[in-house]
C-alpha positions, 0 to 999 in steps of 0.5 A: 184792739178789737174784741175778736183780736183779744180773744184770738190772743187769749187762745194763741198765748198761754200763761206758761209762755208768759212765765217762761219768757219772764224767767220762771221755770216749772217745778215738776215735783210740785206740779200736776197736769191740771196745776203747773207750778212755776218758780222764779226766786221767791215768786210762785205762780200756779197755771191752771185751765190748760194754760188759760188761767193762773193764780198767785198762792201768796196773794189774791192775784189771778186771772187770764194771760193779760192779767198775768202780764199786768201783774208781772210787769206792772203795766196797763191793759193796752201795753200788756196786750201788746206784750202778749201779742209779741209771744204768739208762736213762742214755744214753751218747755213741756214737762214730761208727765208720767203716763197713767196706767189702765185703771187710772184714767177714770174708767172706774169710780173713785172707791173702785180705783182705791179698792183695786190697790193693795195696802202697803206692807213691810218691804213693798215699794210704797213702804220703802219709799215712806219708811226709808226715804221719808223716814216715817216710822213703822208704828205710824205707817201701821196705824195709818194702814190699819185706818185704811188711809194708805194705798200702793200707788204706781211706781212706788208712790203712795196714795193718801185718802181724803174723806169728808165728815161722813168718811166717804172717800173723795180722792187721794194725795199721790206722792212718790219719788218722782211724782206729786198730784191728786186723784183724777176726778177726785176732790180735796177735802181732808186727809184725817189721821186720828179721831174726828172727836179729837179737840186738837186739830193739827193742820198741815199741807201734805199727808206726809207732813201730817204723818211726820208730825204725828211721828215727832209727837208720838201720836199725841193723844187727843190730836187729829192730824190733818192735811189740805193736800197743798191747797185751800179748796172751798171743800177743805175750808168747809170741813175745817170749819165743821171741825172747829165748831165743836166746843173746846177745839184748838186749831194748830197751824202746822203748815210749812215754814215758808211764805205760803205756809205763813199765808195758810196759817193766817187763813187758819187763824181767821177761820179759828177766829170766826169759829171762836176757837183757840189757835196757835202756830206750830212752826217747823224748824225746817222747811216742813215736818218731813224734813225735821223727821228726816234730819232726826232719822239721820242723827239717830242712825249716826248715834247707832253707828257710834258717830259723833258720840263723845264717849262710848258707853261701857257695857252694862254690869249686873249685880254681884251676888255673894259667893255661896259656900263650897259644899262637900259631897255630903252637902256640908260646907268646908267649915262643917255647917249644913248647907242647902243644896239647890236644884 
């Protein structure tokens, strides 16, 4: 096969076509236009570069459409190229992305787009999403809002700020009932909930998980709750290394309880070893920390409604006070002794 034929196939067949033909399906909630997540059982492949590239988040495998066929089918290049050729004209299922509104298309700078959005407030669409659906308590939301970490996104979504070591806004995680992504033109560094001077670094994969863990721990003193935004970018790694370089730091891998979370935890352990700092794994009893928080919220509501409580509590009784003597109109008790009149 000549080089021009190979280049033509690379242009005509996308990685998405290979995956769909192999039985993978798009995980719309975990995907963005720039990074589409495909799942097949426990297998995950992320398609990038408008379908021309891919990578496996659970390993170091990545490449173009030919490498993808080799990776999936365990075949050599020539056989893989023939299989790619067989997919010319294959129609893929395109996800229905939410259209961006004016002001979100990159005409404004990141800081201007951020400032153009209101902070969430009790009763707002974003507040209801975070408080009612995600079960984040009001005290956590108010603390995050006061630190200028949250904004009202479109259609009831949340924007959670990523900043560098100097506090400069680099982008934001966008999460909503029907949407998940990152700021167009932005750069993933770290979502930082707490003080940079903290010595305990609790690293999660999403801002909502960082705030969920903070709620579970009651905003533990001396802890900086972090999120990498679901990826392991060079900028996020550099920011974590800078934080881990301080004396006395403990790196806490609070990533998801799944294979991808375990891989992130191993990367954090390697980073901690390089920085010569303490490291520990804080594994969630559920898929992620927000699931733990939601389960606790449901249990709390059941207790408040009296469901599942073996014995109802008796009404609280106050202390019994000694009876005061009955006084006659002259202020004397029935026995003739002088009483004390009270106002």
